[in-house]
C-alpha positions as CSV (number, residue, x, y, z in Angstrom):
1,X,79.8,55.0,-25.3
2,X,77.8,57.4,-23.2
3,X,80.0,56.6,-20.2
4,X,83.2,57.2,-22.2
5,X,81.8,60.5,-23.5
6,X,81.1,61.5,-19.9
7,X,84.8,60.7,-19.0
8,X,86.0,63.0,-21.8
9,X,83.8,65.9,-20.7
10,X,84.7,65.4,-17.1
11,X,88.4,65.6,-18.0
12,X,87.9,68.8,-20.0
13,X,86.0,70.5,-17.2
14,X,88.5,69.3,-14.7
15,X,91.5,70.6,-16.6
16,X,89.8,74.0,-17.3
17,X,88.5,74.7,-13.8
18,X,90.2,72.6,-11.1
19,X,92.4,74.5,-8.6
20,X,93.2,74.4,-4.9
21,X,90.0,76.4,-4.3
22,X,87.8,74.6,-6.8
23,X,86.7,71.0,-6.2
24,X,85.5,68.8,-9.1
25,X,83.4,65.7,-8.2
26,X,82.7,63.2,-11.0
27,X,79.8,60.8,-11.0
28,X,78.7,61.9,-7.6
29,X,75.3,61.9,-5.8
30,X,73.4,64.8,-4.2
31,X,70.2,64.5,-2.2
32,X,67.4,66.5,-3.8
33,X,65.8,69.1,-1.6
34,X,62.3,68.5,-3.0
35,X,62.5,64.9,-4.1
36,X,64.4,63.9,-1.0
37,X,66.1,61.3,-3.2
38,X,69.7,60.7,-4.0
39,X,70.3,62.1,-7.4
40,X,73.2,61.1,-9.7
41,X,75.3,64.1,-11.0
42,X,77.8,63.6,-13.8
43,X,80.0,66.5,-12.8
44,X,79.8,68.8,-9.7
45,X,82.0,71.9,-9.6
46,X,82.3,73.5,-6.2
47,X,83.9,76.8,-5.3
48,X,83.6,78.9,-2.1
49,X,80.8,81.0,-3.7
50,X,79.1,78.8,-6.3
51,X,78.1,75.2,-7.1
52,X,77.7,74.2,-10.7
53,X,76.4,70.8,-12.1
54,X,77.2,69.5,-15.5
55,X,75.2,66.8,-17.3
56,X,76.4,65.0,-20.4
57,X,74.2,63.7,-23.2
58,X,75.8,61.5,-25.9
59,X,72.8,61.0,-28.2
60,X,72.7,60.2,-32.0
61,X,70.1,63.0,-32.3
62,X,69.8,66.5,-31.0
63,X,68.7,66.8,-27.3
64,X,65.0,67.8,-27.2
65,X,62.9,70.1,-25.0
66,X,61.8,67.2,-22.8
67,X,65.5,66.5,-21.8
68,X,66.2,70.2,-21.2
69,X,63.1,70.5,-19.0
70,X,64.2,67.4,-17.0
71,X,67.6,69.0,-16.5
72,X,66.0,72.2,-15.3
73,X,64.0,70.2,-12.8
74,X,67.2,68.5,-11.6
75,X,69.0,71.9,-11.2
76,X,66.2,73.1,-9.1
77,X,66.0,69.9,-7.0
78,X,69.7,69.7,-6.1
79,X,69.9,73.4,-5.4
80,X,72.9,74.3,-7.4
81,X,73.7,77.8,-8.6
82,X,74.2,77.0,-12.2
83,X,73.6,74.1,-14.6
84,X,75.5,73.2,-17.8
85,X,74.0,70.6,-20.2
86,X,76.5,69.3,-22.7
87,X,75.4,67.4,-25.8
88,X,77.4,65.6,-28.5
89,X,74.7,66.2,-31.1
90,X,73.4,69.6,-30.5
91,X,69.8,70.7,-29.5
92,X,66.4,71.1,-31.2
93,X,65.2,74.6,-31.8
94,X,62.5,74.2,-29.1
95,X,65.1,73.0,-26.6
96,X,67.2,76.1,-27.2
97,X,64.1,78.4,-27.0
98,X,63.1,76.8,-23.7
99,X,66.0,78.4,-21.8
100,X,65.5,81.9,-23.0
101,X,65.3,84.1,-20.0
102,X,67.3,81.5,-17.9
103,X,70.8,82.4,-19.0
104,X,71.8,83.1,-15.4
105,X,70.7,79.6,-14.4
106,X,71.5,77.3,-17.2
107,X,73.5,77.0,-20.5
108,X,73.5,74.5,-23.3
109,X,76.9,73.5,-24.8
110,X,77.6,71.4,-27.8
111,X,80.8,69.3,-27.9
112,X,80.8,66.5,-30.4
113,X,82.7,63.2,-29.8
114,X,85.6,64.1,-32.1
115,X,86.2,67.5,-30.5
116,X,85.9,66.0,-27.0
117,X,88.4,63.3,-27.8
118,X,91.0,65.6,-29.2
119,X,90.6,68.2,-26.4
120,X,90.4,65.9,-23.3
121,X,93.8,64.3,-23.3
122,X,97.2,63.6,-24.9
123,X,97.5,59.9,-26.0
124,X,101.3,60.1,-25.9
125,X,103.0,61.9,-23.1
126,X,106.3,63.7,-23.6
127,X,106.7,64.7,-20.0
128,X,106.7,62.9,-16.7
129,X,103.0,63.5,-16.0
130,X,100.6,61.6,-18.3
131,X,96.8,62.0,-18.9
132,X,96.5,58.2,-19.2
133,X,96.2,55.9,-16.2
134,X,98.9,53.2,-15.9
135,X,96.5,51.0,-13.8
136,X,94.1,50.5,-16.8
137,X,96.0,51.4,-19.9
138,X,94.8,48.3,-21.7
139,X,94.6,48.3,-25.5
140,X,92.0,50.6,-26.9
141,X,91.0,51.8,-30.4
142,X,92.3,55.3,-30.7
143,X,89.5,57.8,-31.6
144,X,86.7,55.4,-30.7
145,X,87.5,54.2,-27.2
146,X,88.7,56.1,-24.2
147,X,91.5,54.8,-21.9
148,X,91.5,55.5,-18.1
149,X,91.9,59.3,-17.8
150,X,93.7,61.0,-14.9
151,X,92.4,64.1,-13.3
152,X,95.4,65.8,-11.8
153,X,95.4,68.2,-8.9
154,X,98.6,70.2,-8.4
155,X,100.2,72.5,-5.9
156,X,100.2,70.4,-2.7
157,X,103.0,70.4,-0.2
158,X,103.6,68.1,2.8
159,X,106.2,68.1,5.6
160,X,107.6,64.7,6.2
161,X,110.6,63.9,8.4
162,X,111.6,67.5,8.6
163,X,111.4,68.2,4.8
164,X,108.7,69.9,2.9
165,X,108.0,68.2,-0.5
166,X,105.6,69.2,-3.3
167,X,103.4,66.7,-5.0
168,X,100.5,66.2,-7.3
169,X,97.6,63.7,-7.0
170,X,95.3,62.3,-9.7
171,X,92.3,59.9,-9.7
172,X,91.4,57.8,-12.7
173,X,87.9,58.3,-14.1
174,X,87.7,54.7,-15.2
175,X,89.2,52.6,-12.4
176,X,89.0,55.2,-9.6
177,X,92.6,54.5,-8.5
178,X,95.2,57.1,-7.5
179,X,98.5,58.1,-9.1
180,X,101.0,60.4,-7.4
181,X,103.7,62.6,-8.8
182,X,106.5,63.0,-6.2
183,X,108.6,66.1,-6.6
184,X,111.3,64.7,-4.2
185,X,112.2,61.8,-6.6
186,X,110.6,63.1,-9.8
187,X,108.6,59.9,-10.4
188,X,105.0,59.3,-11.2
189,X,103.7,56.3,-9.2
190,X,100.5,54.4,-9.7
191,X,99.4,53.8,-6.1
192,X,98.4,50.3,-5.0
193,X,101.0,48.8,-7.3
194,X,104.1,47.3,-5.7
195,X,106.6,49.8,-7.2
196,X,106.0,52.8,-4.9
197,X,108.8,55.3,-5.7
198,X,109.4,56.2,-2.1
199,X,107.8,56.5,1.3
200,X,106.5,59.9,0.4
201,X,104.0,58.6,-2.2
202,X,101.9,56.7,0.3
203,X,102.1,59.7,2.7
204,X,100.8,62.0,0.0
205,X,97.8,59.7,-0.7
206,X,97.0,59.3,3.0
207,X,97.1,63.0,3.6
208,X,95.1,63.8,0.5
209,X,92.3,61.3,1.4
210,X,92.1,62.6,5.0
211,X,92.0,66.2,3.9
212,X,89.9,66.2,0.8
213,X,87.8,63.1,0.6
C-alpha cells in the first residue's frame, strides 16, 4: 500500500505545482553530494530558482524522530533547497519538536489515506481528459486500491506540416506509459496502443521526449 500512497501524493503535488516552468519527477534518483551514492527520491519538484524533495510515509503509527532525522540527512545529502515529509498517520511530539528552527528547510505534512484518495483524482471523468490511465485501468477496489494515475502537462504547441496544434501529455505513475490529448482532433490517445488518433499524437510524444526527458 505504501507505493499506492506515494502515487496519490505524487498526483496531488503534480496537480498543485506542475507548470511549463516547474518540473515534477516521480520516483527518481539523485546522487548524494556527501554519500556519493544514488539516492531514491519519491517526488522532486524543480523550478528555475528552487528544488524541493518530497518523501512519503504510509505507516500505521505516527512517524518518529528517527525517521525525521533520516529525512533531514537525505535533504542535506542531495542538496535540495527544501524538503517536505508527508505522513498518513501524523508525527510523534518529539518528531515535530525536532524541526523547530528548521522551518526554512523542512516541513511535516499529514495527509491520511482517505483524504489523499479523495483529493488525488476523479474516478469518473465527465470530460475528455481523465485522471485514470487507459493502459492499466484494470478492476480495482474503490477507496482501497489506486488505479494508474495520469500526471497531465498542458500548454504545449507544435508546428507540424505548416499548422500549429496545441496538445497535452501525461505519464502514468503506475505503468509509466504516455497518453496524449490532441487539440486538432479532440481525442485522448493512449500511446503505444494501435488506435492512434492521428499522426500528430506520435509527433507530440517524440517532441516531448526529445525536449523534456
